[in-house]
Structures are given as structure tokens and as C-alpha cells.
C-alpha positions, 0 to 999 in steps of 0.5 A: 449524483455525479456519474463517476460517483454513481458508477463506483461500487463497494470495494472488493476488500469491504465485500470480502470482509463483509462475507467473512463476517456474515459467514463466520469465515476466516478473513485472509482477504483485507490487510489488517493484523490480529491483535491490538497493536504495539504497546509502546504506541498504544501507551503513547496515544493514551498518555497524549490524550490525557497530557497533550492538547486535543484541540486542532494541531497545525494543519500540516502536522505537529512539528514534532511528528514532521521532524520525527518523519524526517528523522526516521527516513534519515535513520532507515533510508538515508534520506535527507528530508527537511520537516518543512517537506513533510505534510501529515495527512489522515491516512496515506490515501488522503495523502494520495488524494491531496497530491493528485488534486493539487498537482493535476489539471483537468485533462492531464494523463496519468500512467498507472500500473496494474495490478493497482490499489483500487483508489488510484484510478478513481482519485485520478478521475476526481482530480480531472485526470485521465488514467493510462493503464499499463500492466506489470509483467508476471510472474515477477511483476516487472515494469514493461520498460520497452513499452512504457514510453509508448504510453506517453502522450502530449498531456501526460503529467505524472506516473503513479508507482507503488513500491513495495507493491501491493498486491504482489509484494514486488520491489522496483529494482535499480535498473527500473529506477534508473529508467524511470528517472531518465523518462521523467527528466526527458518528458518533464513528468511528476512521479507519485510513489506510494511507499506505505509498505516500505517497513515491511521487507523480509530479507530479499531485495532493498527498498529505494525511494525516488527521493534518494535519486538526484534526478527525481528529488525535485519531481517526486512525492513520497507517500508513507503510512504509520498504519503500515509501519506500526500495524495500526491500520485504523489510526489513519496517520499518513504523510506526503514528503516532497520538495518545498513547491510540491509539499506546499501545493499538497498542504494547501489541498490537504487543508480542504480535505481533512484539514488535520489529523487527531493530535494524540495519534500524531504524538504517539506516531512521533514517539514510535518513529523514534524507537530504535532500529532493533525495535522495528526489526523485531516488529517486522520479525513478528510478521515474517513468522506468519509469512513463513507459516502461511507460505509453508502450509499452503505449499504442503496443501498443494498450492503454488505460492508466490512470496514477494519480498515485501508487504503482508501478502502472498499470492497463489497461482491457481494455474500452477496449482492445477486449479482450473478456475478463475480467481473470482470464482475460486474466492467466491467458492472458497469463502462459502464452501471452506470458510476462508476469505481471500482477494482475487487479483483481478480486482486490482485491474480496471481492464485486461486483468490477470485472473489466475492469482489469489491474494492472502494476508498472513498477518494473523495469529498462528492458530488462525493461520493453521486453521485457515491452512487446514480449510484450504487443504480440504478445499483443494482436496475436494477439487480433485 
């Protein structure tokens, strides 16, 4: 077995979800909502299974879906993206993999920002790249603008960003974007931006894609996810958007990964992306209610809560909550003693980890959140 593969462990998300199943705990760890998902999408997929072809669709995605992705971004983010600049993939993680495999040469260095989605560094290494790790600055999780350039080397090829950011919910602001655009221009860097949480903003701040910036339009790749837009995480329909030379390279690599994505789901996502803005706003409000419910309940129970403006997650600061325990120990005890699964923030680091924060997912039914808050309150009281 390849040494890099041999050293890969089971992800923290699978580990905590497995413990939740085994112990009958409430799972506020892995990021998936309760419920079957939006009826319009489910009905569209069911119709497509009966009425549309179930054979191989075009490798780079159904033309209708590629046009729908372009139309969605024109309507919601004022981006000018041509359908030819869209590659449909089997989930956003496959889009990330295709982009890294297509655009990196062995030995290329890639700047990654911690805390980070746990797939980034392994995918960079599989592509032959070398991760260079830079930490965001808590508690607002800002980019360290005064030190990023110091991390660049002769072989630095790419920056990988995540905005809106999982697990902190933060957004890259205008000052940071202008800094990054100048940096990429001066050093001829590519920018891969994981924007899967772009539709899950809750009224504070605004999402901006690098494809909206002239300096980055030809050197940036935008990653999107129907699973996050529509709360259908198991559908695994994603995409990469980029200028034609980059999209062409990503498409060529995609054909040797999954080749294509289930056509019925592609048809359904195309219909969903064309739903009016009012529908998308209403769908977002459903999650906003859970966000408020969990944040307020945790605060009443004595936890210091950090609510970022985006994603399905919020953080608890253990130190500010008066809990003298590291995040991994807290999560291990919480799932076993209180029956609630959460994710330690340190799991999103490869080194130099922050160990005082815990991530909770709020996209659960009201009664589930209330029961979880009750258990968390009792656990907090028992700690003294």
C-alpha cells in the first residue's frame, strides 16, 4: 500500500457519526440536515428517472445544468459565467480533486489555511503537491495578511481558500480579497476557492467570489455544491467554474475520475437552480431558525458561542465558557456522558492546532436541538 494512503485515518466526521450511532447519541457533529430535503427537487428527480434518459450524460455535465449553474450565478451573484466554463462533478470534493490533479505539477507548493476541510491536504499530496500551512487568526478567523507572502516559495503555485469558511462560518472580506488579488497577480498564482456554503448566509456580511474580480477572473477556480444549496448532501452534485483553459484542464481530469454524474440528479438540480430567489430565501430561513435556536440555547446553558455569518455550524469557545478541557477531550466525554456528538476544531488542523473550540451543526429538527441543548446544559452543570 502507498505510504501516503496507509497513513490516512478515518475522518473525524465518520468517527463521531459512528459513535453517535453506536451510543444512540444526538449527532450535531457531521454537517447534514434532518428530513428528506426540498420537495421540488425530490419531485424533479423522480420525474427525471421516469421521463429522462438514465444513460451516460455528457462528460462535462448536461448542457441544461451547465446553463442553469451559469444562470444561477448571474442572478444571485452577478457573475458572468458561460456554460462552457462549468464542469459538473460528482460532488464538490471531486471538483476539488479534479482541479488539484489537473493544475498541479509534482513539487508545486500550495498555501492552505487552517482550520481547513480535511480533504485539502491529502488531495494536494496525491496530486504531487506540497502543502504549506498558514493559520487563520481567531477569534474572528481573519487571514494573516502581514505574513502570507512570507510563506511563498520558488515553487508556490496555488492558494486554496474556503469562503464561506467551514468550520468557523467566517467570510473573506473586501480588504482580504484585494490583498489576495494583488498577491496572485504579482506571483503568478492560481487560486482555488471552495465556495460550497455560498447560499448559506444569514444576514451578516456578503459573499464574494474571486470570479467577480478582474485580477482573478483568469486564474481562479470556483467550486460549488448542489448538496449545500439544497440541503441534499447525499446527492453529490457539484461543479467547478473557471476560465476556459482552466475549465478544459479540469474537465479532462474529471473524465478519469468519476467521468460523469447521475443524470436524474443533474436534471433535478437544473430545475432547482432556476427556482425564484424567494424560494431560496425561504429555504435559507429554515436553517436560520435552527441557528438561532441552538445559539440561544447554548448561551442560556453557559456556553460562549461564536456565530459566524455563514454555513450550518457554530463554535463554542471552551475557555470563554469556563471549561478547562481541550476540545478532543470535551467531545469524547460529551458523546459518551451526555449523548451529544460534536466535532473538535483541532481535527481541522494538521499541526499547531487551536484546541479550545468545538463545532456544532444546527440543521436539525427543533425538538432534536432542544433535547441536545438540555443534555449540554446538564453536562455543563456537572462540570461545575
